[in-house]
Backbone as a ProteinNet text record, in pm:
[ID]
protein_1_A
[PRIMARY]
MSRAGFPQAALDAPADDANGFYQCTPGPPPSCDLLIQMRSGVHLEIRGGGTSTRADVDALAGALPLRALAALPAASR
[TERTIARY]
-2839.2	-2851.4	-2711.4	-2646.3	-2553.2	-2515	-2398.3	-2404.9	-2240.1	-2213.7	-2067.7	-2076.8	-1994.6	-2027.6	-2112	-2182.3	-2298.7	-2270.7	-2285.1	-2299.2	-2438	-2399.4	-2532.5	-2627.5	-2740.2	-2820.9	-2870.8	-2905.7	-2913.8	-3087.1	-3131.7	-3284.4	-3327.9	-3475.6	-3527.6	-3591.3	-3502.8	-3520.4	-3411.7	-3406.1	-3294.8	-3236.2	-3095.1	-3003.5	-2992.5	-3015.4	-3094.7	-3184	-3292.8	-3388.3	-3453.9	-3325.7	-3337.4	-3210.7	-3171.9	-3062.1	-3096.1	-3067.6	-3068.5	-2927.6	-2953.2	-2840.2	-2858.3	-2734.5	-2774.6	-2721.3	-2790.9	-2711.3	-2732.7	-2590.7	-2568.5	-2507.1	-2543.5	-2454.8	-2378.1	-2253.5	-2174.4	-2213.7	-2319	-2370.8	-2306.2	-2326.3	-2385.4	-2571.8	-2650.1	-2606.4	-2623.5	-2547.2	-2534.8	-2668.7	-2711.8	-2839.8	-2832.3	-2912.2	-2923	-3070.7	-3064.7	-3164.6	-3157.2	-3263.6	-3249.3	-3314.9	-3246.4	-3318.8	-3292.2	-3424.6	-3446.8	-3487.7	-3413	-3449.3	-3470.1	-3565.4	-3606.3	-3622.3	-3597.1	-3612.9	-3749.7	-3827.9	-3981.5	-4017.6	-3935.5	-3966.1	-3988.2	-4043.6	-4037.1	-3949.2	-3985	-3863.3	-3913.6	-3810.4	-3879.3	-3761.5	-3801.7	-3714.8	-3771.7	-3706	-3717.3	-3625	-3669.5	-3611.8	-3660.4	-3573.8	-3582.5	-3573.3	-3540.5	-3528.4	-3450.4	-3292.6	-3209.2	-3224.3	-3319	-3356.1	-3329.9	-3317.4	-3358.9	-3183.3	-3152.3	-3044.6	-3054.5	-2955	-2962.1	-3025.9	-3050.7	-3127.2	-3261.6	-3294.8	-3470.6	-3467.8	-3410.9	-3461.4	-3440.4	-3335.1	-3349.1	-3475.1	-3520.2	-3648.6	-3773.4	-3792.4	-3886.6	-3879.7	-3777.5	-3763.2	-3792.9	-3757.8	-3794.9	-3929.4	-4021.8	-4188.2	-4231.5	-4184.4	-4222	-4187.4	-4308.5	-4293.2	-4201.8	-4075.5	-3991.8	-3965.2	-3999.6	-3957.4	-4069.7	-4197.3	-4335.8	-4322.3	-4294.2	-4266.4	-4176.6	-4040.9	-3954.8	-3989.5	-4058	-4120.4	-4255.6	-4297.9	-4428	-4372	-4484.1	-4458.3	-4502.8	-4413.5	-4437.9	-4581.3	-4669.3	-4846.3	-4886.4	-4842.2	-4899.4	-4896.7	-4758.2	-4723.2	-4833.3
2408.1	2304.4	2271.5	2163.9	2123.9	2127.5	2183.3	2205.8	2135	2078.8	2006.3	1824.4	1774.9	1647.3	1595.7	1671.7	1691.7	1787.8	1721.9	1866.7	1964.8	2093.2	2136.1	2180.6	2194	2254.7	2396.5	2445.4	2584.8	2573.1	2635.7	2649.2	2788.4	2795.8	2917	3002.1	2968.7	3034.8	3067.6	3137.8	3194.6	3083.8	3094.1	3012.9	2973.3	3076.3	3101.5	2994.5	3025.2	2906.1	2772.5	2737.6	2630	2566.2	2439.4	2372.7	2284.1	2226.4	2104.1	2052.7	1927.6	1850.7	1726.4	1708.4	1596.7	1436.2	1346.1	1221.6	1155.5	1136.4	1074.7	966.7	826.8	740.1	765.1	667.4	699.1	637.7	530.6	454.8	333	278.7	332.6	276.2	393.1	515.2	609.8	720.5	777.9	861.4	844.5	902.7	987.7	1061.1	1139.6	1175.1	1204.5	1228.6	1372.7	1422.2	1577.5	1589.6	1631.8	1631.2	1771.1	1847.9	1960.8	1962.1	2049.1	2063.2	2254	2237.5	2385.7	2424.1	2541.9	2591.5	2574.4	2602.2	2603.6	2449	2346	2234.3	2125.7	2184.6	2114.4	2029.4	1927.3	1839	1755.4	1766.8	1703.2	1629.3	1514.2	1418.1	1390.1	1426.4	1367.9	1296.3	1155.3	1061.4	960.6	953.3	882.2	717.6	637.5	536.2	469.5	520.4	494	571.5	638.3	664.5	794.1	902.9	1062.5	1135.8	1196.2	1268.3	1413.9	1448.4	1575.6	1705.3	1693.8	1794.1	1773	1627	1563.4	1611.7	1610.8	1649.3	1800.5	1870	2015.2	2086.7	2025.1	2061	2031.7	1918.1	1915.3	2013.8	2037.9	2126.5	2281.8	2304.7	2467.2	2441.9	2362.5	2383.2	2376.1	2380	2358.9	2493.5	2566.6	2668.1	2679.1	2673	2651.5	2777.3	2858.7	2998.9	3015.7	2986.6	2996.8	2890.5	2768.3	2660.3	2676.5	2770.5	2796.7	2908.7	2969.6	3098.1	3052.5	2927.1	2904.6	2884.4	2941.8	2974	2820.5	2779.3	2643.9	2596.6	2683.9	2636.8	2626.9	2652	2598.8	2469.7	2394.7	2254.3	2186
-3310.7	-3427.9	-3452.3	-3486.4	-3528.6	-3669.6	-3724.7	-3881.4	-3887.7	-3829.4	-3824.4	-3876.2	-3954.4	-4015.9	-4086.6	-4162.8	-4284.3	-4372.9	-4511.2	-4611.3	-4569.3	-4599.9	-4552.9	-4679	-4659.9	-4755.1	-4756.9	-4848.8	-4867.6	-4846.9	-4744.3	-4749.1	-4757.1	-4765.3	-4764.7	-4633.6	-4549.8	-4430.2	-4364.4	-4250.4	-4161.5	-4105.2	-4141.4	-4087.7	-3928.8	-3859	-3697.4	-3664.7	-3770.2	-3774.8	-3801.6	-3906.6	-3981.8	-4028.5	-3998.4	-4032.5	-4129.4	-4266.2	-4339.9	-4374	-4403.2	-4406.8	-4473.7	-4550	-4641.7	-4567.8	-4597.8	-4570.6	-4747.6	-4772.4	-4917.2	-4896.7	-5009.2	-5016.5	-5133.2	-5169.4	-5297	-5397.1	-5383	-5510.2	-5528.2	-5634.9	-5761.3	-5751.7	-5775.4	-5805.9	-5695.5	-5683.3	-5557.1	-5526.2	-5406	-5361.6	-5221.8	-5213.6	-5101.5	-5026.6	-4879	-4833.4	-4793.9	-4723.6	-4678.3	-4548.9	-4434.2	-4333.7	-4273.1	-4231	-4168.4	-4023.5	-3979.4	-3800	-3774.5	-3733.2	-3714.4	-3542.9	-3505.4	-3381.8	-3339	-3429.8	-3396.4	-3360.4	-3405.8	-3331.7	-3464	-3570.6	-3710.4	-3748.8	-3756.9	-3816.4	-3959.7	-4043.5	-4194.5	-4215.2	-4298.6	-4374.2	-4493.7	-4585.6	-4736.9	-4765.2	-4762.1	-4819.2	-4928.7	-4995.7	-5175.4	-5164.3	-5012.6	-5054.7	-5129.6	-5154	-5234.2	-5369.2	-5390.1	-5538.8	-5569.8	-5454.4	-5474.8	-5514.9	-5594.1	-5585.9	-5514.4	-5491.1	-5399.7	-5517.1	-5622	-5687.5	-5677.3	-5654.9	-5625.2	-5507	-5404.1	-5252.2	-5249.2	-5323.9	-5300.7	-5390.1	-5466.1	-5549.3	-5457.9	-5372.6	-5291.1	-5184.3	-5108.9	-5019.8	-5066.5	-5179.9	-5253.6	-5267.7	-5274.8	-5290.9	-5136.1	-5044.1	-4908.3	-4847.1	-4749.8	-4712.8	-4600.6	-4614.5	-4499.1	-4386.4	-4478.1	-4388.9	-4289.5	-4351.1	-4231	-4154.6	-4221.1	-4096.6	-3955.5	-4017.2	-3925.1	-3821	-3843.8	-3783.8	-3726.8	-3705.9	-3600.2	-3461.5	-3406.2	-3253.9	-3227	-3097.4	-3019.9	-3045.6	-3010.4	-2945.9	-3080.8	-3221.1	-3341	-3393.9	-3303.3	-3384.4	-3364.4
[MASK]
+++++++++++++++++++++++++++++++++++++++++++++++++++++++++++++++++++++++++++++

């Protein structure tokens, strides 16, 4: 999983199993989306349509069971 070129997000999942990165626009107002890719095959996109801040997408990601999703075996998807 590539970690180059985008600001990285701190996720509640092992770094070897999940990678989250931000796609932000400078604004006004500035906005950010959060994309999360997992070795388990799960891919999440938290997008706010130009209205979400980094804190907004971090709060949503923090409420998701990322550690459990990252640990899913391929047959469970």
